C-alpha positions in Angstrom: -88.0 -8.6 90.9 -87.2 -5.3 92.6 -90.4 -3.2 92.3 -91.3 0.1 93.9 -94.3 0.0 96.1 -96.3 2.7 94.4 -99.5 2.0 96.4 -97.9 2.9 99.8 -94.7 4.8 99.3 -94.4 8.4 100.5 -91.5 9.1 98.2 -90.7 7.9 94.7 -87.3 8.5 93.3 -87.3 8.0 89.5 -83.8 7.9 88.0 -83.5 8.1 84.2 -87.0 6.6 83.6 -89.8 8.3 81.7 -92.7 6.3 83.1 -95.5 8.5 81.6 -94.2 7.5 78.1 -92.8 4.0 78.7 -95.3 2.7 81.2 -92.4 1.9 83.5 -89.2 -0.1 83.4 -88.8 -2.5 86.3 -92.5 -2.1 87.0 -95.0 -1.9 84.2 -98.3 -0.1 84.7 -101.4 0.4 82.6 -102.1 4.0 83.3 -99.0 5.8 84.7 -100.4 9.3 84.9 -103.3 8.0 87.0 -100.8 6.3 89.3 -98.7 9.4 89.7 -101.8 11.6 90.4 -103.1 9.1 92.9 -99.7 9.2 94.7 -99.6 12.9 94.9 -103.3 13.1 96.0 -102.5 11.1 99.1 -99.5 13.3 99.9 -96.7 11.3 98.4 -93.8 13.1 96.7 -92.4 12.3 93.3 -88.8 13.2 92.5 -87.5 12.8 88.9 -83.7 12.7 88.4 -83.2 13.2 84.7 -81.2 15.6 82.5 -84.3 15.9 80.2 -87.5 17.7 81.0 -89.4 14.5 80.3 -93.1 13.9 80.4 -92.7 12.4 83.8 -90.6 15.3 85.1 -93.6 17.6 84.3 -95.6 15.6 86.9 -92.9 15.6 89.6 -92.8 17.6 92.8 -89.0 17.9 92.3 -87.1 17.6 89.1 -83.3 17.4 89.4 -81.8 18.2 86.0 -78.3 16.8 86.6 -75.4 16.5 84.3 -75.8 13.3 82.2 -74.2 10.2 83.7 -73.9 11.6 87.3 -76.8 9.6 88.7 -74.5 7.6 91.1 -73.2 10.8 92.6 -76.7 11.8 93.7 -77.3 8.4 95.2 -73.9 8.4 97.0 -74.7 11.8 98.4 -78.1 10.5 99.7 -76.6 7.3 101.2 -73.9 9.5 102.9 -76.6 11.8 104.3 -78.9 9.1 105.6 -76.0 7.2 107.2 -75.0 10.4 109.0 -78.4 11.6 110.0 -81.2 8.9 110.3 -80.3 5.4 109.1 -82.7 2.6 109.9 -80.4 1.1 112.5 -82.7 -1.7 113.5 -83.1 -2.9 109.9 -79.4 -2.7 109.3 -78.6 -4.6 112.5 -80.8 -7.4 111.3 -79.7 -7.6 107.7 -76.2 -6.2 107.3 -72.7 -6.8 108.7 -71.2 -3.9 110.6 -68.1 -4.0 108.5 -70.0 -3.6 105.2 -71.9 -0.6 106.6 -68.6 1.0 107.5 -67.3 0.2 104.0 -70.3 1.9 102.5 -69.8 4.9 104.8 -66.2 5.2 103.7 -67.1 4.9 100.0 -69.7 7.6 100.1 -67.8 10.0 102.5 -66.3 12.2 99.7 -69.8 13.0 98.3 -71.0 15.8 100.6 -73.5 18.3 99.2 -71.0 20.9 97.8 -68.9 18.2 96.0 -72.0 16.3 94.7 -73.6 19.6 93.5 -70.4 20.5 91.6 -70.1 17.2 89.9 -73.8 17.0 89.0 -74.0 20.7 88.1 -77.0 21.3 90.2 -77.6 23.8 93.1 -76.5 22.7 96.6 -80.0 23.7 97.8 -81.6 21.3 95.4 -79.7 18.3 96.8 -80.3 19.4 100.3 -84.1 19.6 99.6 -83.9 16.1 98.2 -82.0 14.8 101.3 -84.6 16.3 103.6 -87.4 14.6 101.6 -85.6 11.2 101.9 -85.1 11.6 105.7 -88.6 12.8 106.3 -90.2 10.0 104.3 -88.3 7.2 106.1 -88.7 4.6 103.4 -88.2 5.3 99.7 -89.3 3.6 96.5 -86.7 3.8 93.7 -87.3 3.2 90.0 -84.5 3.2 87.5 -84.8 3.0 83.8 -83.2 3.1 80.4 -81.4 6.4 81.1 -79.4 4.8 83.9 -79.1 1.4 82.2 -77.3 2.8 79.2 -74.9 5.2 80.9 -71.3 4.1 81.7 -72.0 3.9 85.4 -75.1 1.7 85.2 -74.0 -1.0 87.5 -72.8 1.5 90.1 -76.1 3.4 89.9 -78.1 0.2 90.5 -75.8 -0.8 93.4 -76.2 2.5 95.1 -79.9 2.4 94.6 -80.0 -0.8 96.5 -77.6 0.7 99.1 -80.0 3.7 99.6 -82.9 1.3 99.9 -80.9 -0.7 102.5 -79.9 2.3 104.8 -83.5 3.6 104.8 -84.9 0.2 105.6 -86.8 0.1 102.3 -85.9 -3.3 101.0 -88.8 -5.7 100.9 -90.8 -3.3 103.1 -94.2 -1.6 102.6 -93.6 1.8 101.2 -90.2 0.9 99.8 -89.4 -1.7 97.2 -90.8 -5.3 97.2 -89.6 -8.5 95.7 -91.8 -10.7 93.6 -89.9 -13.9 92.7 -92.6 -14.9 90.2 -91.5 -17.3 87.4 -87.8 -16.6 88.0 -87.6 -18.6 91.2 -87.4 -22.0 89.5 -84.6 -20.6 87.3 -82.6 -19.8 90.4 -83.2 -23.0 92.3 -82.7 -25.5 89.5 -81.7 -26.1 85.9 -85.0 -26.5 84.0 -85.2 -26.8 80.3 -83.6 -23.8 78.6 -80.7 -23.4 81.0 -77.2 -24.7 81.3 -74.9 -25.8 78.5 -77.2 -27.0 75.7 -75.3 -28.5 72.8 -74.3 -28.6 70.1 -71.9 -25.8 70.5 -71.1 -23.5 67.5 -68.6 -25.4 65.3 -66.3 -22.5 64.8 -66.4 -21.6 68.5 -66.6 -24.8 70.6 -65.5 -22.7 73.6 -68.9 -21.0 73.6 -71.8 -22.9 75.2 -75.4 -22.6 74.0 -77.6 -21.3 76.8 -81.2 -20.0 77.3 -83.4 -22.0 74.9 -80.4 -23.2 72.9 -79.5 -19.7 71.7 -76.0 -19.1 70.4 -73.9 -16.2 71.9 -73.8 -13.3 69.5 -70.0 -13.3 69.8 -70.0 -16.5 67.7 -71.9 -15.0 64.7 -69.0 -13.6 62.8 -66.9 -16.8 63.3 -69.8 -18.9 62.1 -70.3 -16.8 59.0 -66.6 -16.8 58.1 -66.4 -20.5 58.6 -69.3 -21.0 56.2 -71.6 -22.4 58.8 -74.1 -19.6 58.1 -75.1 -18.8 54.5 -78.4 -17.0 55.3 -79.5 -14.7 58.1 -82.8 -13.1 58.9 -82.7 -10.0 61.2 -85.9 -8.6 62.6 -85.8 -5.1 64.0 -82.2 -5.3 65.0 -78.8 -3.8 64.1 -76.1 -6.4 64.7 -73.7 -4.6 62.4 -73.6 -1.9 65.1 -74.5 -3.6 68.3 -72.6 -6.9 68.2 -68.9 -7.3 69.2 -66.1 -6.7 66.7 -68.7 -4.9 64.4 -66.3 -3.8 61.7 -65.3 -7.4 61.1 -68.9 -8.5 61.3 -70.0 -5.9 58.7 -67.5 -7.4 56.3 -68.8 -10.9 57.0 -72.4 -10.0 56.6 -71.7 -8.9 53.0 -70.5 -12.4 52.2 -73.8 -14.0 53.1 -75.8 -15.5 50.2 -79.0 -14.1 51.8 -79.3 -11.4 54.4 -82.9 -10.3 55.0 -83.5 -7.4 57.3 -87.0 -6.3 58.5 -86.9 -2.8 59.9 -88.5 0.6 60.0 -85.4 2.6 59.0 -82.0 2.3 57.3 -79.3 0.9 59.5 -75.7 -0.3 59.2 -77.2 -3.8 58.8 -79.6 -2.8 56.0 -76.6 -1.5 54.1 -75.2 -5.0 53.9 -78.6 -6.7 53.2 -79.6 -8.6 50.1 -83.2 -7.9 50.9 -84.7 -5.1 53.0 -88.4 -5.5 54.0 -89.8 -2.2 55.4 -92.2 -2.8 58.3 -94.8 -0.5 59.8 -93.7 1.8 62.6 -95.4 2.5 65.9 -97.9 4.9 64.4 -98.8 2.7 61.4 -99.8 -0.4 63.4 -102.0 -1.3 66.3 -100.3 -2.2 69.5 -101.3 -4.6 72.3 -99.4 -3.7 75.4 -99.1 -6.3 78.2 -96.8 -5.6 81.1 -94.5 -8.6 82.0 -93.2 -7.2 85.3 -96.4 -5.6 86.5 -97.8 -5.7 90.0 -101.3 -6.3 88.6 -102.0 -8.0 85.2 -103.3 -5.6 82.5 -103.7 -5.4 78.8 -104.0 -2.3 76.7 -104.9 -1.9 73.0 -103.9 1.1 70.9 -105.2 1.4 67.3 -103.0 2.5 64.4 -102.8 6.3 64.0 -102.1 6.4 60.3 -102.2 4.0 57.3 -98.9 2.5 56.3 -97.0 4.3 53.5 -95.4 3.0 50.4 -94.3 -0.7 50.8 -94.4 -0.9 54.6 -96.1 -4.1 55.9 -96.9 -5.6 59.3 -94.2 -7.7 60.8 -96.3 -10.9 60.7 
């Protein structure tokens, strides 16, 4: 896993992630405000790149309030600036091919400060201040979150975050980002239970293999319903009528089910087609037990319910 080294970094770049509220994205933490305050107390800088003035942005040294979806432009500008001023040449010589570095240099060449500022709708001076922080810190820790994951350039944003980490010599280095293979390593090196083509395949879509604990790809759901293979469906806190492929056709198919039970906190496109809607408690009406699954250090945190459930809302269990 790609995790920012918050304990040692001198500069944290947070793109589209509201750590104070979400407790992290690629890295979970039990008490994010304490972590941010500790970083700043030892002289580290925190930069938040986010269109919103989020709770995390209020704790940042620099908040770049860019135009939504332009995160990769900021990263391309930073990669270009580092390559032209102070790349970690020794690190790149050991880990990268010269041709690939030149390709990266060519790809980011158009994104100088004036052009990047125009695209992102931020002052040139703001980007130049950020570039100076990156060069001065040497290594950088980068955290991306839901804001970048859900924008149209999510893959490009992640790729450029890795590129910036590479040119600053921050990949798997103290003060940069570290890799913890954890439980994923066996999945990469072998085919344990839960991986591979696990039959039987969906009858209506034999072209689609079952993978990951015998789960069926969501693309097969509408075909299976129309073929009569599914007569009943339970949906827990999900909205397949909106989220799944070919959703207009799926919505028609859902209405043909003999039983469609939806457990949710609010009306959705899926509850409209349901035969039974079971209202569940929301985040304020139930206690929560938070455990980070990508954390550097194990933790558990309990939060009691704030208010009693209203009307017919019940706990999911």
